[in-house]
LUMBAMAR-171546 format. One record per atom (N, C-alpha, C): atom name; x, y, z; residue number from 0. Coordinates in pm, 1 decimal. Layout:
# LUMBAMAR-171546
<r site="CA" x="X" y="Y" z="Z" pos="NUM"/>
...
***
This chain:
# LUMBAMAR-171546
<r site="N" x="-23388.8" y="2969.5" z="3470.0" pos="0"/>
<r site="CA" x="-23391.8" y="2981.7" z="3623.8" pos="0"/>
<r site="C" x="-23448.9" y="3132.9" z="3658.6" pos="0"/>
<r site="N" x="-23431.8" y="3220.0" z="3597.9" pos="1"/>
<r site="CA" x="-23491.2" y="3360.9" z="3636.1" pos="1"/>
<r site="C" x="-23633.6" y="3328.7" z="3645.8" pos="1"/>
<r site="N" x="-23709.5" y="3270.9" z="3563.7" pos="2"/>
<r site="CA" x="-23861.0" y="3233.5" z="3546.7" pos="2"/>
<r site="C" x="-23880.7" y="3170.0" z="3652.1" pos="2"/>
<r site="N" x="-23836.8" y="3068.4" z="3708.2" pos="3"/>
<r site="CA" x="-23851.2" y="3009.0" z="3839.8" pos="3"/>
<r site="C" x="-23876.1" y="3068.6" z="3948.0" pos="3"/>
<r site="N" x="-23774.2" y="3157.3" z="3959.3" pos="4"/>
<r site="CA" x="-23739.4" y="3247.1" z="4093.8" pos="4"/>
<r site="C" x="-23887.1" y="3349.6" z="4079.2" pos="4"/>
<r site="N" x="-23892.6" y="3411.1" z="3955.2" pos="5"/>
<r site="CA" x="-24020.5" y="3508.5" z="3925.9" pos="5"/>
<r site="C" x="-24122.3" y="3446.4" z="3983.7" pos="5"/>
<r site="N" x="-24135.1" y="3316.1" z="3920.2" pos="6"/>
<r site="CA" x="-24268.3" y="3256.7" z="3924.3" pos="6"/>
<r site="C" x="-24307.1" y="3227.0" z="4098.7" pos="6"/>
<r site="N" x="-24196.2" y="3180.5" z="4155.1" pos="7"/>
<r site="CA" x="-24203.2" y="3161.3" z="4313.6" pos="7"/>
<r site="C" x="-24245.7" y="3270.4" z="4384.2" pos="7"/>
<r site="N" x="-24158.8" y="3396.5" z="4325.0" pos="8"/>
<r site="CA" x="-24214.4" y="3518.5" z="4403.5" pos="8"/>
<r site="C" x="-24359.8" y="3573.8" z="4396.6" pos="8"/>
<r site="N" x="-24395.3" y="3566.8" z="4252.0" pos="9"/>
<r site="CA" x="-24541.5" y="3603.2" z="4220.5" pos="9"/>
<r site="C" x="-24638.3" y="3510.0" z="4301.7" pos="9"/>
<r site="N" x="-24610.5" y="3375.8" z="4303.5" pos="10"/>
<r site="CA" x="-24713.8" y="3299.0" z="4375.2" pos="10"/>
<r site="C" x="-24687.1" y="3319.5" z="4529.1" pos="10"/>
<r site="N" x="-24580.4" y="3363.3" z="4587.5" pos="11"/>
<r site="CA" x="-24563.7" y="3407.7" z="4715.4" pos="11"/>
<r site="C" x="-24628.2" y="3504.2" z="4757.1" pos="11"/>
<r site="N" x="-24627.5" y="3627.2" z="4669.7" pos="12"/>
<r site="CA" x="-24688.9" y="3753.5" z="4691.7" pos="12"/>
<r site="C" x="-24853.0" y="3748.0" z="4673.2" pos="12"/>
<r site="N" x="-24899.9" y="3646.6" z="4596.0" pos="13"/>
<r site="CA" x="-25045.8" y="3637.8" z="4571.1" pos="13"/>
<r site="C" x="-25087.7" y="3564.6" z="4696.7" pos="13"/>
<r site="N" x="-25043.4" y="3466.3" z="4768.4" pos="14"/>
<r site="CA" x="-25083.6" y="3408.2" z="4873.7" pos="14"/>
<r site="C" x="-25071.1" y="3505.2" z="5001.8" pos="14"/>
<r site="N" x="-24946.2" y="3596.3" z="5002.4" pos="15"/>
<r site="CA" x="-24969.9" y="3674.6" z="5116.7" pos="15"/>
<r site="C" x="-25079.9" y="3777.9" z="5102.9" pos="15"/>
<r site="N" x="-25115.0" y="3837.6" z="4995.2" pos="16"/>
<r site="CA" x="-25216.9" y="3906.9" z="4953.0" pos="16"/>
<r site="C" x="-25348.9" y="3847.9" z="5001.6" pos="16"/>
<r site="N" x="-25354.1" y="3726.5" z="4932.0" pos="17"/>
<r site="CA" x="-25501.9" y="3640.5" z="4973.4" pos="17"/>
<r site="C" x="-25517.6" y="3607.1" z="5130.2" pos="17"/>
<r site="N" x="-25400.0" y="3604.2" z="5182.8" pos="18"/>
<r site="CA" x="-25440.9" y="3588.8" z="5341.0" pos="18"/>
<r site="C" x="-25448.6" y="3720.6" z="5435.7" pos="18"/>
<r site="N" x="-25370.5" y="3814.4" z="5374.2" pos="19"/>
<r site="CA" x="-25396.6" y="3936.9" z="5418.8" pos="19"/>
<r site="C" x="-25563.3" y="4001.3" z="5419.3" pos="19"/>
<r site="N" x="-25592.4" y="3954.3" z="5307.4" pos="20"/>
<r site="CA" x="-25753.5" y="3985.9" z="5273.7" pos="20"/>
<r site="C" x="-25855.5" y="3922.3" z="5353.8" pos="20"/>
<r site="N" x="-25807.9" y="3797.7" z="5388.0" pos="21"/>
<r site="CA" x="-25902.6" y="3706.8" z="5449.8" pos="21"/>
<r site="C" x="-25879.9" y="3749.2" z="5603.9" pos="21"/>
<r site="N" x="-25769.8" y="3800.6" z="5656.5" pos="22"/>
<r site="CA" x="-25741.1" y="3868.5" z="5770.3" pos="22"/>
<r site="C" x="-25810.7" y="3994.1" z="5814.2" pos="22"/>
<r site="N" x="-25822.6" y="4066.6" z="5684.2" pos="23"/>
<r site="CA" x="-25900.0" y="4208.2" z="5711.9" pos="23"/>
<r site="C" x="-26043.5" y="4178.4" z="5729.3" pos="23"/>
<r site="N" x="-26090.4" y="4079.2" z="5645.7" pos="24"/>
<r site="CA" x="-26241.5" y="4046.7" z="5629.0" pos="24"/>
<r site="C" x="-26283.2" y="3984.2" z="5768.1" pos="24"/>
<r site="N" x="-26203.2" y="3890.2" z="5841.5" pos="25"/>
<r site="CA" x="-26215.6" y="3842.9" z="5966.1" pos="25"/>
<r site="C" x="-26250.0" y="3949.1" z="6066.5" pos="25"/>
<r site="N" x="-26159.8" y="4067.0" z="6067.5" pos="26"/>
<r site="CA" x="-26149.4" y="4177.0" z="6154.0" pos="26"/>
<r site="C" x="-26288.2" y="4234.5" z="6153.4" pos="26"/>
<r site="N" x="-26331.6" y="4254.3" z="6051.9" pos="27"/>
<r site="CA" x="-26464.0" y="4315.7" z="6017.3" pos="27"/>
<r site="C" x="-26577.1" y="4242.2" z="6099.2" pos="27"/>
<r site="N" x="-26583.3" y="4119.9" z="6085.0" pos="28"/>
<r site="CA" x="-26675.6" y="4019.5" z="6160.3" pos="28"/>
<r site="C" x="-26648.8" y="4041.9" z="6307.8" pos="28"/>
<r site="N" x="-26525.6" y="4084.0" z="6366.1" pos="29"/>
<r site="CA" x="-26510.7" y="4093.2" z="6518.7" pos="29"/>
<r site="C" x="-26543.9" y="4244.5" z="6559.8" pos="29"/>
<r site="N" x="-26605.1" y="4325.4" z="6475.8" pos="30"/>
<r site="CA" x="-26637.9" y="4458.5" z="6529.9" pos="30"/>
<r site="C" x="-26737.4" y="4493.1" z="6607.1" pos="30"/>
<r site="N" x="-26744.9" y="4510.5" z="6728.2" pos="31"/>
<r site="CA" x="-26864.3" y="4519.9" z="6814.2" pos="31"/>
<r site="C" x="-26930.4" y="4648.2" z="6843.7" pos="31"/>
<r site="N" x="-27028.3" y="4705.0" z="6848.3" pos="32"/>
<r site="CA" x="-27074.8" y="4828.0" z="6887.8" pos="32"/>
<r site="C" x="-27166.3" y="4813.2" z="7044.3" pos="32"/>
<r site="N" x="-27125.5" y="4872.0" z="7152.7" pos="33"/>
<r site="CA" x="-27188.9" y="4846.4" z="7263.2" pos="33"/>
<r site="C" x="-27211.1" y="4983.4" z="7321.9" pos="33"/>
<r site="N" x="-27282.3" y="4983.3" z="7444.4" pos="34"/>
<r site="CA" x="-27263.5" y="5117.1" z="7522.2" pos="34"/>
<r site="C" x="-27263.0" y="5067.1" z="7665.9" pos="34"/>
<r site="N" x="-27199.4" y="5148.8" z="7749.6" pos="35"/>
<r site="CA" x="-27200.5" y="5124.1" z="7899.6" pos="35"/>
<r site="C" x="-27242.3" y="5276.9" z="7959.7" pos="35"/>
<r site="N" x="-27323.0" y="5257.1" z="8076.1" pos="36"/>
<r site="CA" x="-27375.2" y="5385.0" z="8144.9" pos="36"/>
<r site="C" x="-27240.3" y="5422.2" z="8240.2" pos="36"/>
<r site="N" x="-27214.8" y="5543.8" z="8209.5" pos="37"/>
<r site="CA" x="-27094.9" y="5575.8" z="8300.3" pos="37"/>
<r site="C" x="-27131.0" y="5709.1" z="8371.0" pos="37"/>
<r site="N" x="-27122.5" y="5711.9" z="8504.7" pos="38"/>
<r site="CA" x="-27129.6" y="5847.0" z="8584.2" pos="38"/>
<r site="C" x="-27034.5" y="5951.3" z="8551.6" pos="38"/>
<r site="N" x="-27083.2" y="6068.3" z="8542.5" pos="39"/>
<r site="CA" x="-27000.4" y="6193.6" z="8512.7" pos="39"/>
<r site="C" x="-27081.8" y="6330.1" z="8532.5" pos="39"/>
<r site="N" x="-26999.2" y="6452.0" z="8516.4" pos="40"/>
<r site="CA" x="-27101.1" y="6561.2" z="8507.8" pos="40"/>
<r site="C" x="-27055.2" y="6641.9" z="8418.4" pos="40"/>
<r site="N" x="-26967.8" y="6662.7" z="8365.6" pos="41"/>
<r site="CA" x="-26900.1" y="6790.9" z="8258.3" pos="41"/>
<r site="C" x="-26808.8" y="6754.3" z="8143.3" pos="41"/>
<r site="N" x="-26769.7" y="6845.2" z="8077.4" pos="42"/>
<r site="CA" x="-26683.2" y="6842.1" z="7958.6" pos="42"/>
<r site="C" x="-26577.8" y="6776.7" z="7999.9" pos="42"/>
<r site="N" x="-26523.1" y="6782.3" z="8125.0" pos="43"/>
<r site="CA" x="-26371.8" y="6730.2" z="8158.4" pos="43"/>
<r site="C" x="-26415.7" y="6591.3" z="8179.8" pos="43"/>
<r site="N" x="-26518.8" y="6575.3" z="8253.3" pos="44"/>
<r site="CA" x="-26535.7" y="6390.6" z="8256.6" pos="44"/>
<r site="C" x="-26571.7" y="6345.9" z="8138.0" pos="44"/>
<r site="N" x="-26633.3" y="6391.6" z="8038.5" pos="45"/>
<r site="CA" x="-26645.4" y="6346.8" z="7883.9" pos="45"/>
<r site="C" x="-26503.0" y="6311.8" z="7839.8" pos="45"/>
<r site="N" x="-26425.0" y="6438.3" z="7843.9" pos="46"/>
<r site="CA" x="-26276.1" y="6397.4" z="7778.7" pos="46"/>
<r site="C" x="-26219.4" y="6263.6" z="7873.3" pos="46"/>
<r site="N" x="-26233.4" y="6263.9" z="7987.6" pos="47"/>
<r site="CA" x="-26135.8" y="6171.0" z="8054.7" pos="47"/>
<r site="C" x="-26215.0" y="6016.9" z="8025.4" pos="47"/>
<r site="N" x="-26353.3" y="6017.3" z="8032.0" pos="48"/>
<r site="CA" x="-26432.4" y="5906.0" z="8012.1" pos="48"/>
<r site="C" x="-26370.0" y="5856.0" z="7867.2" pos="48"/>
<r site="N" x="-26384.3" y="5923.0" z="7750.7" pos="49"/>
<r site="CA" x="-26330.6" y="5888.6" z="7636.0" pos="49"/>
<r site="C" x="-26202.1" y="5844.4" z="7629.7" pos="49"/>
<r site="N" x="-26111.4" y="5943.8" z="7688.5" pos="50"/>
<r site="CA" x="-25979.7" y="5868.9" z="7676.2" pos="50"/>
<r site="C" x="-25952.2" y="5758.4" z="7778.7" pos="50"/>
<r site="N" x="-26009.8" y="5751.4" z="7859.8" pos="51"/>
<r site="CA" x="-25982.6" y="5611.8" z="7927.2" pos="51"/>
<r site="C" x="-26026.8" y="5472.2" z="7858.5" pos="51"/>
<r site="N" x="-26137.5" y="5490.2" z="7776.8" pos="52"/>
<r site="CA" x="-26200.2" y="5401.0" z="7688.0" pos="52"/>
<r site="C" x="-26130.6" y="5334.5" z="7601.6" pos="52"/>
<r site="N" x="-26057.9" y="5430.2" z="7544.7" pos="53"/>
<r site="CA" x="-25963.3" y="5409.1" z="7419.4" pos="53"/>
<r site="C" x="-25837.2" y="5314.1" z="7454.0" pos="53"/>
<r site="N" x="-25899.7" y="5178.4" z="7499.4" pos="54"/>
<r site="CA" x="-25781.2" y="5065.2" z="7531.5" pos="54"/>
<r site="C" x="-25767.1" y="5001.0" z="7390.6" pos="54"/>
<r site="N" x="-25662.8" y="4926.3" z="7412.1" pos="55"/>
<r site="CA" x="-25612.8" y="4850.5" z="7273.8" pos="55"/>
<r site="C" x="-25727.8" y="4781.4" z="7194.7" pos="55"/>
<r site="N" x="-25762.8" y="4824.0" z="7097.8" pos="56"/>
<r site="CA" x="-25906.2" y="4737.3" z="7009.8" pos="56"/>
<r site="C" x="-26002.0" y="4839.9" z="7002.6" pos="56"/>
<r site="N" x="-26018.9" y="4950.9" z="7066.1" pos="57"/>
<r site="CA" x="-26132.1" y="5027.4" z="7067.2" pos="57"/>
<r site="C" x="-26113.9" y="5129.5" z="6930.2" pos="57"/>
<r site="N" x="-26193.3" y="5136.3" z="6851.3" pos="58"/>
<r site="CA" x="-26211.3" y="5206.0" z="6732.7" pos="58"/>
<r site="C" x="-26276.2" y="5347.3" z="6751.6" pos="58"/>
<r site="N" x="-26374.9" y="5336.5" z="6846.3" pos="59"/>
<r site="CA" x="-26439.3" y="5462.6" z="6883.6" pos="59"/>
<r site="C" x="-26505.4" y="5473.8" z="7015.5" pos="59"/>
<r site="N" x="-26497.8" y="5588.0" z="7060.0" pos="60"/>
<r site="CA" x="-26551.5" y="5604.7" z="7214.5" pos="60"/>
<r site="C" x="-26625.3" y="5750.6" z="7206.2" pos="60"/>
<r site="N" x="-26738.1" y="5733.1" z="7264.7" pos="61"/>
<r site="CA" x="-26799.6" y="5882.3" z="7263.2" pos="61"/>
<r site="C" x="-26904.5" y="5876.5" z="7402.2" pos="61"/>
<r site="N" x="-26893.1" y="5965.4" z="7487.7" pos="62"/>
<r site="CA" x="-26986.3" y="5977.5" z="7592.1" pos="62"/>
<r site="C" x="-27072.8" y="6091.3" z="7581.9" pos="62"/>
<r site="N" x="-27223.5" y="6057.9" z="7615.3" pos="63"/>
<r site="CA" x="-27294.4" y="6172.7" z="7613.8" pos="63"/>
<r site="C" x="-27322.3" y="6208.1" z="7764.7" pos="63"/>
<r site="N" x="-27310.3" y="6338.3" z="7822.6" pos="64"/>
<r site="CA" x="-27314.1" y="6380.5" z="7925.0" pos="64"/>
<r site="C" x="-27457.2" y="6374.8" z="7983.5" pos="64"/>
<r site="N" x="-27559.2" y="6403.6" z="7912.6" pos="65"/>
<r site="CA" x="-27708.0" y="6399.3" z="7925.7" pos="65"/>
<r site="C" x="-27742.5" y="6272.2" z="7939.0" pos="65"/>
<r site="N" x="-27726.6" y="6182.1" z="7869.0" pos="66"/>
<r site="CA" x="-27788.4" y="6036.5" z="7903.7" pos="66"/>
<r site="C" x="-27674.7" y="5946.1" z="7962.0" pos="66"/>
<r site="N" x="-27562.4" y="6010.4" z="7972.5" pos="67"/>
<r site="CA" x="-27467.2" y="5932.9" z="8059.1" pos="67"/>
<r site="C" x="-27397.0" y="5775.5" z="7984.9" pos="67"/>
<r site="N" x="-27430.3" y="5785.5" z="7850.4" pos="68"/>
<r site="CA" x="-27417.8" y="5663.7" z="7793.5" pos="68"/>
<r site="C" x="-27260.4" y="5686.9" z="7731.6" pos="68"/>
<r site="N" x="-27186.2" y="5581.2" z="7730.0" pos="69"/>
<r site="CA" x="-27050.5" y="5578.7" z="7654.7" pos="69"/>
<r site="C" x="-27087.2" y="5460.6" z="7543.5" pos="69"/>
<r site="N" x="-27075.6" y="5517.7" z="7406.0" pos="70"/>
<r site="CA" x="-27102.0" y="5449.4" z="7305.8" pos="70"/>
<r site="C" x="-26942.9" y="5388.5" z="7273.8" pos="70"/>
<r site="N" x="-26922.7" y="5267.4" z="7245.7" pos="71"/>
<r site="CA" x="-26788.0" y="5207.9" z="7209.5" pos="71"/>
<r site="C" x="-26807.7" y="5138.0" z="7070.7" pos="71"/>
<r site="N" x="-26700.3" y="5137.5" z="6985.0" pos="72"/>
<r site="CA" x="-26682.7" y="5052.8" z="6867.4" pos="72"/>
<r site="C" x="-26546.4" y="4974.6" z="6900.8" pos="72"/>
<r site="N" x="-26537.3" y="4834.6" z="6899.6" pos="73"/>
<r site="CA" x="-26431.6" y="4766.9" z="6941.8" pos="73"/>
<r site="C" x="-26390.9" y="4648.9" z="6852.4" pos="73"/>
<r site="N" x="-26297.5" y="4598.5" z="6834.4" pos="74"/>
<r site="CA" x="-26236.0" y="4459.6" z="6798.7" pos="74"/>
<r site="C" x="-26280.9" y="4375.3" z="6898.2" pos="74"/>
<r site="N" x="-26365.8" y="4293.7" z="6897.5" pos="75"/>
<r site="CA" x="-26356.9" y="4185.8" z="6998.1" pos="75"/>
<r site="C" x="-26240.3" y="4090.7" z="7032.6" pos="75"/>
<r site="N" x="-26173.5" y="4056.2" z="6915.7" pos="76"/>
<r site="CA" x="-26052.9" y="3992.3" z="6954.2" pos="76"/>
<r site="C" x="-25921.7" y="4061.5" z="7010.0" pos="76"/>
<r site="N" x="-25945.2" y="4165.8" z="7027.0" pos="77"/>
<r site="CA" x="-25837.3" y="4253.3" z="7099.5" pos="77"/>
<r site="C" x="-25879.9" y="4330.0" z="7250.8" pos="77"/>
<r site="N" x="-26019.9" y="4354.9" z="7264.6" pos="78"/>
<r site="CA" x="-26078.4" y="4388.3" z="7372.8" pos="78"/>
<r site="C" x="-26223.0" y="4344.1" z="7389.6" pos="78"/>
<r site="N" x="-26277.2" y="4369.5" z="7516.0" pos="79"/>
<r site="CA" x="-26427.1" y="4335.9" z="7547.2" pos="79"/>
<r site="C" x="-26467.1" y="4457.5" z="7632.4" pos="79"/>
<r site="N" x="-26606.9" y="4444.2" z="7656.9" pos="80"/>
<r site="CA" x="-26659.0" y="4563.9" z="7747.8" pos="80"/>
<r site="C" x="-26622.4" y="4563.2" z="7876.3" pos="80"/>
<r site="N" x="-26564.6" y="4462.0" z="7950.5" pos="81"/>
<r site="CA" x="-26523.7" y="4429.6" z="8049.3" pos="81"/>
<r site="C" x="-26393.5" y="4535.0" z="8098.8" pos="81"/>
<r site="N" x="-26304.9" y="4522.5" z="7992.8" pos="82"/>
<r site="CA" x="-26170.5" y="4575.7" z="7981.5" pos="82"/>
<r site="C" x="-26184.9" y="4712.7" z="7975.3" pos="82"/>
<r site="N" x="-26283.2" y="4772.3" z="7894.2" pos="83"/>
<r site="CA" x="-26311.3" y="4923.4" z="7865.1" pos="83"/>
<r site="C" x="-26369.0" y="4981.7" z="8004.5" pos="83"/>
<r site="N" x="-26457.1" y="4903.1" z="8046.5" pos="84"/>
<r site="CA" x="-26536.1" y="4944.0" z="8183.1" pos="84"/>
<r site="C" x="-26416.6" y="4949.4" z="8294.7" pos="84"/>
<r site="N" x="-26342.4" y="4860.4" z="8298.0" pos="85"/>
<r site="CA" x="-26212.4" y="4868.8" z="8392.9" pos="85"/>
<r site="C" x="-26149.1" y="4992.4" z="8397.5" pos="85"/>
<r site="N" x="-26101.2" y="5029.8" z="8262.0" pos="86"/>
<r site="CA" x="-26014.6" y="5128.4" z="8237.7" pos="86"/>
<r site="C" x="-26093.5" y="5265.2" z="8269.9" pos="86"/>
<r site="N" x="-26222.8" y="5268.7" z="8243.5" pos="87"/>
<r site="CA" x="-26309.6" y="5370.7" z="8279.2" pos="87"/>
<r site="C" x="-26318.3" y="5389.8" z="8431.5" pos="87"/>
<r site="N" x="-26338.1" y="5298.0" z="8521.2" pos="88"/>
<r site="CA" x="-26349.7" y="5290.4" z="8641.8" pos="88"/>
<r site="C" x="-26209.4" y="5323.0" z="8705.2" pos="88"/>
<r site="N" x="-26101.3" y="5269.3" z="8642.8" pos="89"/>
<r site="CA" x="-25958.9" y="5331.0" z="8701.2" pos="89"/>
<r site="C" x="-25936.1" y="5484.3" z="8681.3" pos="89"/>
<r site="N" x="-26003.4" y="5537.2" z="8582.6" pos="90"/>
<r site="CA" x="-26001.2" y="5681.9" z="8578.4" pos="90"/>
<r site="C" x="-26101.2" y="5766.6" z="8654.3" pos="90"/>
<r site="N" x="-26175.3" y="5678.6" z="8751.6" pos="91"/>
<r site="CA" x="-26254.0" y="5745.5" z="8831.8" pos="91"/>
<r site="C" x="-26402.6" y="5759.6" z="8817.3" pos="91"/>
<r site="N" x="-26442.3" y="5693.0" z="8721.4" pos="92"/>
<r site="CA" x="-26583.6" y="5695.4" z="8677.8" pos="92"/>
<r site="C" x="-26668.7" y="5584.0" z="8694.4" pos="92"/>
<r site="N" x="-26759.6" y="5564.0" z="8792.6" pos="93"/>
<r site="CA" x="-26840.8" y="5446.8" z="8811.7" pos="93"/>
<r site="C" x="-26906.5" y="5406.7" z="8665.7" pos="93"/>
<r site="N" x="-26932.6" y="5288.2" z="8666.8" pos="94"/>
<r site="CA" x="-27028.3" y="5255.5" z="8534.3" pos="94"/>
<r site="C" x="-27098.8" y="5124.7" z="8579.0" pos="94"/>
<r site="N" x="-27178.7" y="5089.0" z="8477.2" pos="95"/>
<r site="CA" x="-27246.6" y="4997.7" z="8513.2" pos="95"/>
<r site="C" x="-27199.1" y="4841.7" z="8506.7" pos="95"/>
<r site="N" x="-27074.0" y="4848.7" z="8505.5" pos="96"/>
<r site="CA" x="-27007.8" y="4714.1" z="8482.5" pos="96"/>
<r site="C" x="-26925.3" y="4715.4" z="8641.8" pos="96"/>
<r site="N" x="-26830.6" y="4812.3" z="8655.0" pos="97"/>
<r site="CA" x="-26762.5" y="4829.3" z="8770.9" pos="97"/>
<r site="C" x="-26775.9" y="4979.6" z="8837.9" pos="97"/>
<r site="N" x="-26747.0" y="4974.6" z="8993.0" pos="98"/>
<r site="CA" x="-26756.7" y="5082.8" z="9040.6" pos="98"/>
<r site="C" x="-26613.7" y="5131.5" z="9078.0" pos="98"/>
<r site="N" x="-26576.9" y="5280.0" z="9045.0" pos="99"/>
<r site="CA" x="-26450.3" y="5313.3" z="9080.6" pos="99"/>
<r site="C" x="-26419.9" y="5303.6" z="9231.5" pos="99"/>
<r site="N" x="-26306.9" y="5283.9" z="9250.3" pos="100"/>
<r site="CA" x="-26247.8" y="5270.3" z="9412.6" pos="100"/>
<r site="C" x="-26243.3" y="5423.1" z="9474.4" pos="100"/>
<r site="N" x="-26267.8" y="5438.6" z="9583.0" pos="101"/>
<r site="CA" x="-26291.3" y="5563.7" z="9649.0" pos="101"/>
<r site="C" x="-26151.7" y="5644.2" z="9613.0" pos="101"/>
<r site="N" x="-26012.0" y="5563.7" z="9631.3" pos="102"/>
<r site="CA" x="-25910.0" y="5642.5" z="9611.2" pos="102"/>
<r site="C" x="-25907.6" y="5701.3" z="9432.3" pos="102"/>
<r site="N" x="-25967.8" y="5596.5" z="9359.6" pos="103"/>
<r site="CA" x="-25975.6" y="5661.0" z="9209.4" pos="103"/>
<r site="C" x="-26056.6" y="5788.4" z="9201.7" pos="103"/>
<r site="N" x="-26165.1" y="5770.9" z="9267.4" pos="104"/>
<r site="CA" x="-26260.2" y="5856.9" z="9264.6" pos="104"/>
<r site="C" x="-26227.2" y="6010.0" z="9307.6" pos="104"/>
<r site="N" x="-26151.3" y="6023.2" z="9430.2" pos="105"/>
<r site="CA" x="-26108.1" y="6131.8" z="9483.7" pos="105"/>
<r site="C" x="-25998.8" y="6182.7" z="9382.6" pos="105"/>
<r site="N" x="-25949.8" y="6119.7" z="9322.2" pos="106"/>
<r site="CA" x="-25824.0" y="6197.2" z="9221.6" pos="106"/>
<r site="C" x="-25927.0" y="6270.4" z="9135.7" pos="106"/>
<r site="N" x="-26061.9" y="6275.1" z="9107.2" pos="107"/>
<r site="CA" x="-26123.3" y="6381.2" z="9019.2" pos="107"/>
<r site="C" x="-26141.6" y="6509.8" z="9065.2" pos="107"/>
<r site="N" x="-26131.7" y="6622.5" z="8986.6" pos="108"/>
<r site="CA" x="-26157.4" y="6758.1" z="9038.8" pos="108"/>
<r site="C" x="-26267.5" y="6779.6" z="9086.1" pos="108"/>
<r site="N" x="-26310.4" y="6848.3" z="9186.5" pos="109"/>
<r site="CA" x="-26424.1" y="6893.0" z="9234.4" pos="109"/>
<r site="C" x="-26542.1" y="6896.0" z="9184.4" pos="109"/>
<r site="N" x="-26497.5" y="6968.2" z="9056.1" pos="110"/>
<r site="CA" x="-26647.4" y="6988.0" z="8966.1" pos="110"/>
<r site="C" x="-26697.2" y="6844.9" z="8908.5" pos="110"/>
<r site="N" x="-26595.9" y="6745.5" z="8911.5" pos="111"/>
<r site="CA" x="-26614.9" y="6609.0" z="8852.5" pos="111"/>
<r site="C" x="-26663.1" y="6532.8" z="8975.6" pos="111"/>
<r site="N" x="-26717.3" y="6552.4" z="9080.1" pos="112"/>
<r site="CA" x="-26753.9" y="6468.9" z="9182.5" pos="112"/>
<r site="C" x="-26907.4" y="6444.6" z="9175.8" pos="112"/>
<r site="N" x="-26937.7" y="6357.5" z="9078.4" pos="113"/>
<r site="CA" x="-27077.9" y="6310.0" z="9026.5" pos="113"/>
<r site="C" x="-27141.6" y="6232.0" z="9149.9" pos="113"/>
<r site="N" x="-27069.9" y="6159.4" z="9238.7" pos="114"/>
<r site="CA" x="-27123.9" y="6129.3" z="9359.4" pos="114"/>
<r site="C" x="-27219.5" y="6205.0" z="9446.6" pos="114"/>
<r site="N" x="-27150.6" y="6336.5" z="9468.6" pos="115"/>
<r site="CA" x="-27221.3" y="6448.2" z="9528.4" pos="115"/>
<r site="C" x="-27327.8" y="6512.3" z="9451.7" pos="115"/>
<r site="N" x="-27332.7" y="6522.8" z="9324.1" pos="116"/>
<r site="CA" x="-27439.6" y="6571.6" z="9265.1" pos="116"/>
<r site="C" x="-27401.7" y="6730.7" z="9233.5" pos="116"/>
<r site="N" x="-27291.7" y="6769.8" z="9270.5" pos="117"/>
<r site="CA" x="-27257.4" y="6921.5" z="9242.5" pos="117"/>
<r site="C" x="-27179.6" y="6931.7" z="9137.7" pos="117"/>
<r site="N" x="-27171.5" y="7052.8" z="9050.6" pos="118"/>
<r site="CA" x="-27108.2" y="7073.7" z="8939.9" pos="118"/>
<r site="C" x="-27125.4" y="7205.3" z="8901.5" pos="118"/>
<r site="N" x="-27018.0" y="7279.8" z="8891.5" pos="119"/>
<r site="CA" x="-27042.4" y="7444.0" z="8892.8" pos="119"/>
<r site="C" x="-27028.9" y="7474.7" z="8726.7" pos="119"/>
<r site="N" x="-27006.1" y="7389.9" z="8650.2" pos="120"/>
<r site="CA" x="-27002.3" y="7421.2" z="8501.2" pos="120"/>
<r site="C" x="-27052.4" y="7285.4" z="8426.1" pos="120"/>
<r site="N" x="-27048.6" y="7305.9" z="8301.5" pos="121"/>
<r site="CA" x="-27076.1" y="7194.4" z="8205.5" pos="121"/>
<r site="C" x="-26951.9" y="7147.6" z="8135.8" pos="121"/>
***
C-alpha cells in the first residue's frame, strides 16, 4: 500500500514539474522587445516614464532622454504596447501611440513641461 501511494505521489510530482517546465518555456516565446517614442525633458521625466511603463507583464523599461525612446521588454500574454503607452500617457507624457490629456500633462512639474520646450535642468 505504501508503495502504491509513493508511486502515485512520484508520478504526480513528475507531471507537475513537466507542466511547469512547459509553462516557463512558453513564457519565453511570449517575451517581446519593443520601443515607443515618449516626450519628456529631464531625469524626473525619465523616472516618471519608466515607473509608469512598469505595468503588469513588463520585465524592463528604460527611457533615453536624448533619443526620447522608451525600450520595453514584456510578456505579450500579460500586456501589450498599447497598455504601456496608455500608462505613460496617464503619467502626463505624450507618446507615438497616445497623447496625454491636458489635465494629466498639467500635473507635471514646470521643468517637465516638454510641450513648451523649456527645462532648466537635465
